[in-house]
C-alpha positions in Angstrom: 4.4 9.2 13.2 4.4 6.9 16.1 2.5 3.8 15.3 -1.0 3.3 16.6 -1.4 0.0 18.3 -3.8 -1.7 15.9 -4.2 -5.1 14.3 -3.7 -5.4 10.5 -7.4 -5.6 10.0 -8.0 -2.5 12.1 -5.3 -0.7 10.1 -7.0 -1.7 6.8 -10.4 -0.7 8.0 -9.1 2.7 9.2 -7.2 3.4 6.0 -10.0 2.3 3.7 -12.4 4.4 5.6 -10.5 7.5 4.3 -11.3 6.7 0.7 -14.9 5.5 1.1 -17.1 7.0 -1.6 -14.2 8.3 -3.6 -12.6 7.1 -6.8 -9.2 5.8 -5.6 -7.4 6.4 -8.9 -8.5 10.1 -8.8 -7.2 10.3 -5.2 -3.9 8.8 -6.2 -3.6 11.2 -9.2 -4.3 14.2 -7.0 -1.8 13.5 -4.2 1.4 14.7 -6.1 -0.1 18.0 -7.1 -1.4 18.6 -3.5 2.1 17.8 -2.1 3.6 20.3 -4.5 1.2 22.9 -3.5 1.9 22.4 0.2 5.7 22.4 -0.5 5.4 25.6 -2.5 3.2 27.4 0.1 4.9 26.3 3.3 8.3 27.3 4.5 10.9 24.5 4.9 11.1 25.4 8.7 7.4 24.8 9.1 7.6 21.5 7.2 10.5 20.3 9.4 8.8 21.3 12.7 7.5 18.4 14.8 4.3 18.8 16.8 5.9 16.6 19.5 9.3 14.9 19.9 7.8 11.4 19.2 6.0 12.4 16.0 7.0 13.0 12.4 7.2 16.4 10.8 5.4 17.1 7.6 8.8 16.7 5.8 9.3 13.3 7.4 5.8 12.3 6.3 6.6 13.4 2.8 9.8 11.2 2.9 7.6 8.3 4.1 5.2 8.9 1.2 8.0 8.8 -1.3 9.4 5.6 0.1 6.0 4.0 0.4 5.4 4.8 -3.2 8.6 3.0 -4.1 7.4 0.0 -2.1 4.0 0.2 -3.8 5.8 0.3 -7.2 7.6 -3.0 -6.5 4.5 -4.7 -5.0 2.3 -3.7 -7.9 4.8 -4.9 -10.5 5.5 -8.1 -8.6 1.8 -9.0 -8.3 0.9 -8.0 -11.8 3.7 -10.2 -13.1 3.0 -13.2 -10.9 -0.3 -13.9 -9.2 0.1 -15.1 -5.6 3.6 -13.7 -5.1 4.8 -13.2 -1.5 4.8 -9.5 -0.4 7.2 -8.4 2.3 6.1 -6.0 5.0 8.3 -3.0 6.0 8.7 -1.2 9.2 8.1 2.5 8.6 9.8 3.5 11.9 12.9 1.6 10.9 12.9 3.2 7.5 12.4 6.7 9.1 15.2 6.2 11.5 17.8 4.4 9.3 17.0 6.3 6.1 17.2 9.6 8.1 13.8 11.1 7.1 14.7 14.0 9.4 17.4 15.0 7.0 15.5 14.7 3.7 14.7 17.8 1.7 10.9 18.0 1.3 11.3 19.1 -2.3 13.3 16.0 -3.1 10.6 13.8 -1.4 7.9 15.4 -3.4 9.9 15.0 -6.7 10.6 11.3 -5.9 7.0 10.7 -4.9 5.6 12.4 -8.0 7.7 10.6 -10.6 7.1 7.2 -9.0 3.4 7.8 -8.6 3.1 9.0 -12.2 4.9 5.8 -13.4 2.6 3.6 -11.2 -0.5 5.3 -12.5 0.6 4.9 -16.1 1.3 1.2 -15.5 -2.1 0.6 -13.8 -3.9 2.3 -16.8 -2.0 0.2 -19.4 -2.1 -3.4 -18.0 -4.9 -5.8 -18.8 -7.6 -5.0 -16.3 -7.9 -8.7 -15.4 -4.4 -8.4 -13.8 -5.8 -5.9 -11.2 -7.4 -9.0 -9.6 -4.0 -10.7 -9.2 -3.0 -10.9 -5.6 0.0 -11.0 -3.4 0.4 -12.6 0.0 1.4 -9.8 2.4 3.5 -11.1 5.3 1.3 -9.4 7.8 -2.1 -8.7 6.1 -2.5 -11.8 4.0 -4.1 -11.9 0.5 -4.2 -8.5 -1.2 -5.3 -7.9 -4.8 -4.1 -4.9 -6.9 -7.6 -3.5 -6.8 -7.5 -3.6 -3.0 -4.0 -2.1 -2.9 -5.2 0.8 -5.1 -7.9 1.6 -2.5 -5.4 1.1 0.4 -2.8 3.4 -1.1 -5.5 6.1 -1.8 -6.6 5.9 1.8 -3.0 6.0 3.0 -2.5 9.2 0.9 -5.5 10.8 2.4 -4.5 9.9 5.9 -1.0 11.4 5.5 -2.2 14.4 3.5 -4.5 15.3 6.4 -1.6 15.1 8.8 0.7 17.2 6.5 -2.1 19.8 6.1 -2.6 20.0 9.8 1.1 20.5 10.5 1.5 23.1 7.7 -1.4 25.1 9.1 0.4 25.5 12.4 2.7 28.1 10.9 
């Protein structure tokens, strides 16, 4: 999707607003099954259709979610292992363009997302809970604990699931 022009703090506030009042771990656990359901019930042609030339299709959003989960996996592991570690930002538009999200099979994105998310949730459940307060120093957003990232990723999921559901409903 084209980026909204917003500051890092505005982004965080918007994304965290999506998960307010909900258990973020339950949201994280529910995203993979919801993506599978949408992928099963929606034709590939609909998933690949863009609402406008400068927006992502549902399939491209699914590819973004899969790659974002890989990034989350690295960040979580890095921060759990070493409190205060630097965390690199990534440009989702560069990734979309150069990793050719427009050519990714939605089923492959869902598979990659699901296996990576499952591994991440298993890790979060088995580590010493004190480690969830370890933090990384994000290049754009500053200090972020694992607990904060869990909420942020859950809000990110809900943001993109809403977009995917809206696009899929336009069949």
